[in-house]
N, C-alpha and C positions, 0 to 999 in steps of 0.2 A: 783038458782045457777047452777044446772045441765043443764038447758036449755041454759044458756049463754055459758057454757063450751062446750056443744055439738055443738052449732053454731060456735064457734071458731075452733073446731076440723075439721069441714066441709070445712073451708075456708083456702086456701093457696094463699096469695097475693090477696085476695078478690075474688078468683075463687073457686066455689064449686066443691069439688071432687065427681065424679060419683060413687065412690066405697063405700061411707059411709053406705048407706042403700040398696046396690045392692042385688037383689034376686038371681042373676046368679053368684055370687062371688064364686070362688074356688081357690085352690092353683095354683100359676103361671098364673093367668088369665090376668095379665097385658101384657103378650106376645101376646095375641090374641084379646084383647078388643079394638074396634075402639073408643068407648067413652073415654077410658083412654088415647089413643094416642092423641086425640084432646085436652084433658085436659092438658096432659104433654106438648104439643106444646105451649099452651097458657102460662103455668107457665114458660117454658123456655124462651119465648119471654119477659115476664115481668122481669125475672131474668137478661136477657141480657141487657134490657134497664137500669135496676138499676146498673148493673156492668159498663155500658158505662157512666152513670151519675157520678158514683164514680170515674172513671178514669179521666173524665173531671174536676172534682172538685180537684183532686190531681194535675192536671196541673196548676190550678189557685193558689192552696195553696200547694207548693212543700213539705212543712214540715209535711203535714197532712198524716198520715198513718192509715190504717184500722187496728183496734185492733183484734187480733186473740185469745184474752183471756190471753195472756202472755205478759209481758212487758220486753223489753230488758234492761239489766242492763249495757250496754256499754256506 
């Protein structure tokens, strides 16, 4: 079970984080780490594509709204 959890923790949108077992890790290292910048750019690209797909789906189905965890009682 721990192997499965560790594997899931490494992946964000199917992209492995370079930070998980990094030997050079220190506080605030994301500011200067080139590997993290590349990783973050890939994750942001995937998030952007997902956001665009969600937006297009809302155009096709106008009544469809993305849930934020709270339901409107109006």
